[in-house]
C-alpha positions as CSV (number, residue, x, y, z in Angstrom):
1,X,0.1,-0.1,0.1
2,X,2.7,2.3,1.0
3,X,4.6,1.6,-2.1
4,X,1.6,2.3,-4.5
5,X,1.5,5.7,-2.7
6,X,5.1,6.5,-3.3
7,X,5.5,5.3,-6.9
8,X,3.5,6.4,-10.1
9,X,3.8,4.2,-13.4
10,X,5.1,6.3,-16.3
11,X,7.9,7.8,-14.5
12,X,11.4,7.1,-15.7
13,X,13.7,5.8,-12.7
14,X,15.4,9.2,-12.2
15,X,12.4,11.2,-12.3
16,X,10.7,8.6,-9.8
17,X,13.5,8.7,-7.2
18,X,13.1,12.9,-7.3
19,X,9.2,12.2,-7.1
20,X,9.9,10.3,-3.9
21,X,12.2,13.0,-2.7
22,X,9.5,15.7,-3.1
23,X,7.0,13.4,-1.4
24,X,9.2,13.4,1.7
25,X,9.4,17.1,1.5
26,X,5.7,17.3,1.3
27,X,5.4,15.0,4.5
28,X,7.6,17.2,6.5
29,X,8.0,20.9,5.4
30,X,4.2,21.5,5.4
31,X,4.3,20.9,9.5
32,X,6.1,24.2,9.3
33,X,4.5,26.1,6.5
34,X,1.0,25.1,7.9
35,X,1.4,27.2,10.9
36,X,2.0,30.2,8.6
37,X,-1.2,29.7,6.6
38,X,-3.7,32.7,6.9
39,X,-6.8,30.8,8.2
40,X,-4.2,29.4,11.3
41,X,-2.2,32.3,11.9
42,X,-5.0,34.8,11.7
43,X,-6.8,32.8,14.5
44,X,-3.6,32.7,16.8
45,X,-3.3,36.5,16.1
46,X,-7.0,37.1,17.0
47,X,-7.3,34.9,20.1
48,X,-3.4,35.0,21.5
49,X,-2.4,38.5,20.5
50,X,-6.0,40.1,20.5
51,X,-5.3,42.0,17.3
52,X,-7.8,44.4,15.7
53,X,-9.7,43.6,12.9
54,X,-7.3,45.2,10.2
55,X,-4.5,43.0,11.5
56,X,-6.5,40.1,10.7
57,X,-7.1,41.4,7.1
58,X,-3.3,42.1,6.8
59,X,-2.5,38.6,7.5
60,X,-5.2,37.2,5.2
61,X,-3.7,39.3,2.4
62,X,-0.2,38.2,3.4
63,X,0.1,35.6,0.7
64,X,-1.0,38.0,-2.1
65,X,1.8,40.4,-1.1
66,X,4.1,37.5,-1.7
67,X,2.4,36.8,-4.9
68,X,3.2,40.4,-6.2
69,X,6.6,39.5,-6.3
70,X,6.5,36.5,-8.3
71,X,7.5,38.4,-11.3
72,X,10.7,39.6,-9.6
73,X,11.5,35.8,-8.7
74,X,10.7,34.8,-12.5
75,X,13.6,37.2,-13.5
76,X,15.5,36.0,-10.6
77,X,15.1,32.2,-11.6
78,X,15.6,32.7,-15.5
79,X,18.4,30.6,-16.9
80,X,19.4,29.5,-13.2
81,X,19.4,26.2,-11.6
82,X,15.8,25.8,-10.1
83,X,16.4,23.3,-7.0
84,X,19.4,25.2,-5.2
85,X,17.3,28.5,-5.4
86,X,14.2,26.6,-4.0
87,X,16.4,25.1,-1.2
88,X,17.7,28.5,-0.3
89,X,14.0,30.0,-0.2
90,X,12.9,27.0,1.8
91,X,15.3,27.8,4.5
92,X,14.6,31.4,4.9
93,X,10.8,30.4,5.3
94,X,11.8,28.3,8.3
95,X,13.5,31.4,9.6
96,X,10.3,33.3,9.5
97,X,8.5,30.3,11.4
98,X,11.2,30.4,13.9
99,X,10.9,34.1,14.4
100,X,7.3,33.7,15.7
101,X,8.2,31.1,18.2
102,X,10.4,33.7,19.6
103,X,8.0,36.5,19.8
104,X,6.3,37.6,23.1
105,X,2.6,37.9,23.4
106,X,2.7,41.9,23.3
107,X,2.1,44.5,20.7
108,X,5.6,44.1,19.7
109,X,5.3,40.5,19.4
110,X,2.0,40.8,17.1
111,X,4.2,43.1,14.8
112,X,6.8,40.4,14.6
113,X,4.1,37.8,13.9
114,X,2.8,39.9,11.0
115,X,6.4,40.7,9.7
116,X,7.2,36.8,9.7
117,X,4.1,36.1,7.9
118,X,4.6,38.7,5.1
119,X,8.2,37.8,4.7
120,X,7.2,34.1,4.7
121,X,4.8,34.4,1.9
122,X,7.1,36.5,-0.1
123,X,9.7,33.7,-0.2
124,X,6.9,31.0,-0.9
125,X,5.9,32.9,-4.2
126,X,9.5,32.1,-5.3
127,X,9.4,28.8,-4.3
128,X,6.0,28.5,-6.3
129,X,7.3,30.3,-9.3
130,X,10.6,28.0,-9.7
131,X,9.0,24.9,-8.5
132,X,6.2,25.3,-11.6
133,X,9.2,25.0,-14.0
134,X,10.6,21.9,-12.5
135,X,6.9,20.2,-12.7
136,X,6.8,21.1,-16.2
137,X,10.0,19.7,-17.2
138,X,10.0,16.4,-14.9
139,X,6.3,15.7,-15.7
140,X,4.5,15.1,-19.0
141,X,1.2,16.9,-19.6
142,X,-0.7,13.5,-19.4
143,X,0.8,12.7,-15.8
144,X,1.3,16.1,-14.5
145,X,-1.8,16.6,-12.8
146,X,-2.0,13.3,-11.2
147,X,1.8,13.9,-9.8
148,X,1.3,17.2,-8.5
149,X,-2.0,16.2,-7.1
150,X,-0.4,13.2,-5.4
151,X,2.2,15.8,-3.8
152,X,-0.8,18.2,-2.7
153,X,-2.6,15.4,-1.2
154,X,0.4,14.7,0.9
155,X,0.9,18.3,2.0
156,X,-2.9,19.0,2.5
157,X,-3.1,15.8,4.8
158,X,0.2,17.1,6.8
159,X,-1.7,20.4,6.9
160,X,-5.0,18.9,8.4
161,X,-3.2,16.8,10.9
162,X,-1.0,19.7,12.1
163,X,-3.5,22.3,12.4
164,X,-5.9,20.0,14.0
165,X,-3.4,19.0,16.7
166,X,-2.2,22.6,17.2
167,X,-6.1,23.5,17.7
168,X,-6.3,21.0,20.5
169,X,-3.1,22.0,21.9
170,X,-3.6,25.8,21.8
171,X,-7.2,25.4,23.3
172,X,-5.4,23.5,26.3
173,X,-2.3,25.6,26.6
174,X,-2.5,29.0,24.6
175,X,1.2,30.0,25.5
176,X,2.5,26.8,23.9
177,X,2.4,28.5,20.4
178,X,6.1,29.0,20.9
179,X,7.0,25.4,21.2
180,X,4.5,24.5,18.3
181,X,6.4,27.0,15.7
182,X,9.7,25.6,17.2
183,X,9.0,22.1,16.6
184,X,7.6,22.9,13.2
185,X,11.0,24.2,12.1
186,X,12.8,21.1,13.2
187,X,10.6,18.9,11.3
188,X,10.4,21.1,8.1
189,X,14.1,21.1,8.0
190,X,13.9,17.5,6.9
191,X,11.8,18.3,4.0
192,X,14.6,21.1,3.0
193,X,17.3,18.3,3.1
194,X,15.0,16.1,1.1
195,X,14.2,18.5,-1.6
196,X,18.0,19.5,-2.2
197,X,18.4,16.2,-3.8
198,X,15.8,16.5,-6.4
199,X,16.8,16.3,-10.0
200,X,15.1,18.4,-12.7
201,X,15.0,16.5,-16.2
202,X,16.3,18.7,-19.3
203,X,17.2,21.7,-16.9
204,X,20.3,22.5,-18.8
205,X,18.6,22.8,-22.3
206,X,15.8,24.6,-20.7
207,X,18.3,26.9,-19.4
208,X,19.7,27.6,-22.5
209,X,16.1,28.2,-23.9
210,X,15.4,30.7,-21.1
211,X,18.9,32.5,-21.7
212,X,18.2,32.9,-25.3
213,X,14.7,34.3,-24.7
214,X,15.9,36.8,-22.3
215,X,18.9,37.9,-24.8
216,X,16.3,38.0,-27.8
217,X,14.6,40.9,-26.5
218,X,13.7,42.6,-23.1
219,X,10.1,42.7,-24.1
220,X,9.4,39.1,-25.0
221,X,9.0,38.0,-21.3
222,X,7.6,41.4,-20.4
223,X,4.2,41.3,-18.3
224,X,2.2,43.3,-20.4
225,X,3.8,42.4,-23.9
226,X,2.7,38.7,-23.2
227,X,-0.8,39.6,-22.1
228,X,-1.2,41.9,-25.3
229,X,0.3,39.1,-27.5
230,X,-2.0,36.4,-26.0
231,X,-5.4,37.8,-25.5
232,X,-7.0,34.4,-24.5
233,X,-4.6,34.0,-21.7
234,X,-5.3,37.6,-20.9
235,X,-8.9,37.0,-20.7
236,X,-8.4,33.7,-18.7
237,X,-6.4,35.9,-16.2
238,X,-9.2,38.5,-15.9
239,X,-11.8,35.8,-15.0
240,X,-9.2,34.3,-12.7
241,X,-8.9,37.8,-11.1
242,X,-12.6,38.1,-10.8
243,X,-12.7,34.6,-9.1
244,X,-9.9,35.5,-6.9
245,X,-11.3,38.8,-5.7
246,X,-14.8,37.0,-4.9
247,X,-12.7,34.4,-2.8
248,X,-10.2,36.7,-1.0
249,X,-12.8,39.1,0.4
250,X,-14.3,36.3,2.4
251,X,-11.4,35.0,4.1
252,X,-10.8,37.9,6.8
253,X,-14.5,38.4,7.3
254,X,-14.8,34.9,8.2
255,X,-12.1,34.7,10.9
256,X,-13.8,38.0,12.2
257,X,-17.1,36.3,12.2
258,X,-16.1,33.0,13.9
259,X,-13.7,34.2,16.4
260,X,-15.3,37.4,17.3
261,X,-18.8,37.3,16.9
262,X,-19.7,33.6,17.3
263,X,-16.8,33.2,19.8
264,X,-15.6,29.9,18.8
265,X,-12.9,27.8,20.3
266,X,-9.3,27.5,18.8
267,X,-10.2,24.0,17.3
268,X,-13.8,25.3,16.0
269,X,-12.2,28.2,14.5
270,X,-9.4,26.5,12.9
271,X,-11.7,23.9,11.6
272,X,-13.8,26.4,9.7
273,X,-11.2,28.5,8.3
274,X,-8.5,25.7,7.7
275,X,-9.3,22.2,8.5
276,X,-12.4,21.5,6.4
277,X,-11.1,23.3,3.1
278,X,-7.7,21.3,3.4
279,X,-9.4,18.0,4.5
280,X,-11.5,18.0,1.4
281,X,-8.5,19.0,-0.6
282,X,-7.1,15.7,0.4
283,X,-10.1,13.5,-0.3
284,X,-11.1,15.1,-3.8
285,X,-7.9,16.2,-5.2
286,X,-7.1,12.9,-6.9
287,X,-10.6,13.1,-8.7
288,X,-9.9,16.5,-9.8
289,X,-6.4,15.6,-10.9
290,X,-7.8,12.8,-13.5
291,X,-10.2,15.4,-14.8
292,X,-7.7,18.3,-15.4
293,X,-5.3,15.7,-17.0
294,X,-8.2,15.2,-19.5
295,X,-9.5,18.8,-20.4
296,X,-8.3,22.1,-21.0
297,X,-8.0,24.2,-17.9
298,X,-10.8,26.5,-19.2
299,X,-13.3,23.6,-19.0
300,X,-11.8,22.6,-15.6
301,X,-12.7,26.5,-14.3
302,X,-16.0,26.8,-15.8
303,X,-17.3,23.5,-14.1
304,X,-15.6,24.1,-10.9
305,X,-16.7,27.7,-10.5
306,X,-20.4,27.0,-10.7
307,X,-20.2,24.6,-7.8
308,X,-18.2,27.2,-5.9
309,X,-20.9,29.8,-6.0
310,X,-23.3,27.1,-4.4
311,X,-21.0,26.9,-1.5
312,X,-20.8,30.7,-0.9
313,X,-24.6,30.6,-0.9
314,X,-24.9,28.2,2.0
315,X,-21.9,30.0,3.8
316,X,-24.3,33.3,3.3
317,X,-27.2,31.6,5.4
318,X,-24.6,30.3,8.0
319,X,-23.4,34.0,8.4
320,X,-26.8,35.4,8.4
321,X,-28.0,33.0,11.3
322,X,-24.5,32.9,13.1
323,X,-24.6,29.0,12.6
324,X,-21.3,27.3,12.6
325,X,-23.2,24.1,11.2
326,X,-24.3,26.1,8.2
327,X,-21.1,27.7,7.7
328,X,-19.3,24.2,7.9
329,X,-21.6,22.8,5.1
330,X,-20.8,25.7,3.0
331,X,-16.9,25.4,3.6
332,X,-17.3,21.7,2.7
333,X,-18.6,22.5,-0.5
334,X,-16.1,25.2,-1.2
335,X,-13.5,22.9,-0.1
336,X,-14.5,20.3,-2.5
337,X,-14.1,22.9,-5.2
338,X,-10.8,24.1,-3.9
339,X,-9.3,20.7,-4.0
340,X,-9.2,21.1,-7.9
341,X,-8.7,24.8,-7.7
342,X,-5.4,24.5,-6.2
343,X,-4.4,22.1,-9.0
344,X,-5.6,24.5,-11.6
345,X,-3.8,27.4,-9.9
346,X,-0.4,25.6,-10.2
347,X,-0.8,24.1,-13.6
348,X,-3.2,26.0,-15.6
349,X,-0.9,28.4,-17.4
350,X,0.7,25.1,-19.0
351,X,-2.2,24.9,-21.5
352,X,-1.3,28.4,-22.5
353,X,2.5,29.0,-22.3
354,X,5.2,28.0,-25.0
355,X,7.6,25.8,-23.6
356,X,10.5,28.6,-23.3
357,X,7.9,30.9,-21.4
358,X,6.6,28.9,-18.7
359,X,8.1,30.9,-15.7
360,X,6.8,34.0,-17.3
361,X,3.4,32.9,-17.8
362,X,3.4,31.5,-14.2
363,X,4.9,34.8,-13.2
364,X,2.0,36.9,-14.5
365,X,-0.4,34.4,-13.0
366,X,1.0,34.5,-9.6
367,X,1.6,38.5,-9.8
368,X,-1.8,39.0,-10.8
369,X,-3.0,37.0,-7.7
370,X,-1.0,39.2,-5.6
371,X,-2.6,42.4,-7.0
372,X,-6.1,41.2,-6.3
373,X,-5.0,40.0,-2.9
374,X,-3.2,43.2,-2.0
375,X,-6.6,44.9,-1.7
376,X,-9.5,42.1,-1.7
377,X,-9.1,41.2,1.9
378,X,-9.2,44.6,3.1
379,X,-12.1,45.5,0.9
380,X,-14.0,42.4,2.4
381,X,-13.1,43.3,5.9
382,X,-14.2,47.2,5.5
383,X,-17.5,46.0,3.8
384,X,-18.2,43.5,6.4
385,X,-17.8,45.7,9.5
386,X,-18.5,49.0,7.6
387,X,-16.8,52.4,8.4
388,X,-17.3,55.7,9.9
389,X,-15.4,59.0,10.2
390,X,-12.9,58.0,7.9
391,X,-11.8,61.2,6.0
392,X,-13.7,62.5,3.2
393,X,-15.1,59.1,2.5
394,X,-18.9,58.9,3.3
395,X,-20.0,56.6,6.1
396,X,-21.0,53.0,5.2
397,X,-23.1,50.4,7.1
398,X,-21.7,47.1,7.7
399,X,-22.8,44.9,5.0
400,X,-22.4,41.7,7.2
401,X,-23.5,38.4,5.9
402,X,-24.6,40.0,2.5
403,X,-21.0,40.2,1.8
404,X,-21.4,36.7,0.9
405,X,-23.9,37.4,-1.7
406,X,-21.9,40.1,-3.2
407,X,-19.0,37.4,-3.5
408,X,-21.4,34.9,-5.0
409,X,-22.5,37.7,-7.9
410,X,-18.6,38.0,-8.9
411,X,-18.3,34.1,-8.9
412,X,-21.2,34.0,-11.3
413,X,-19.5,36.6,-13.7
414,X,-16.1,34.7,-13.5
415,X,-17.9,31.3,-14.2
416,X,-20.0,32.7,-17.4
417,X,-16.3,34.1,-18.6
418,X,-14.8,30.7,-18.1
419,X,-17.5,29.0,-19.9
420,X,-17.2,31.4,-23.0
421,X,-13.6,30.6,-23.2
422,X,-14.4,26.8,-22.7
423,X,-16.0,27.1,-25.7
424,X,-13.5,28.6,-27.8
425,X,-10.9,25.9,-26.8
426,X,-13.4,22.9,-27.2
427,X,-11.6,21.9,-30.7
428,X,-8.4,23.2,-30.0
429,X,-5.6,20.7,-29.2
430,X,-4.0,21.0,-25.9
431,X,-0.4,22.2,-25.0
432,X,1.8,18.9,-24.5
């Protein structure tokens, strides 16, 4: 049984060995990085550090600040070996986790926490950008989603296990978060060591292609030049942007709703914000992977977004009635959808990008994720709690639960856009 989980038919011996190395990394490094996930660390900040609503929004937006740096990381990684760069960034991520372990429960400690989370997400953006190229080179189109899906199942399983145990521990001993983060660093170091032995197939040849592309002209891999030349990819990114804004508006509001208004415990709060989505990610991701291996990403997204809207409508009723049960039901539906969404987020650009521009296309995608994430969580929290006496801006009453309805409307607009692209790509061969 264990052998079946560790191996995947169709991989050459060398790539299979690297795949096993990556699996070890996904068994260990997420023990540390899960403690930096917005849904977890925002709960820690709200309950242990008693931060205000806007700080929760900053923490929820922190992954998107990191994504804004993706195009920078693309430039840094171009024509360079990917594995050494990823290992260095992983090591710095562990340093950020350690900083939280050493921070006191004071206002100053809260700022250390926020700075560490933002720094961690900046580094993870670099890891994602460089790793997407390694995956594209090591795994062919017919296996890529299943390979990546298996790695994400392992990582998500560790996130669920770590955050579940952490929630129980923090309910019993709130001060123990320091030991929790320190232990995560030690276990995560094993994953960094394992990844340092990964080999990327055909990397030397690919680095030559990247170098030639860079030397051919400074605008070839330029952000706007690519979007202007590839209008279908630009439209795909626009619909991704709309869908992403809809989702990101809700995350800080959900943390505020569960921890402050409903007053749920650590475990209940983490279950709603983290455990349910990641658990459903684990259980449904293999099915989504098989589907994504067969279809163009636009068809994948069009099917997926329709179900996501249903989940948000269920969550609206939970927010309106202050019901954890209804919120959990909505999160279950959204979690099923996000199991495939994480795959499409990592791999979708491959169905558009020329072989020598994989990093550039991924960089555009991740950077635009950062742009929407830099404002959507703040917009969502502001709309949810409302505002008064803010400069010359007119007062706005709290939207409360109706924020979820606004998010559902944006989700419908994104779904229709993806569906139109799906019809255009119906008879077009996929990129291999």
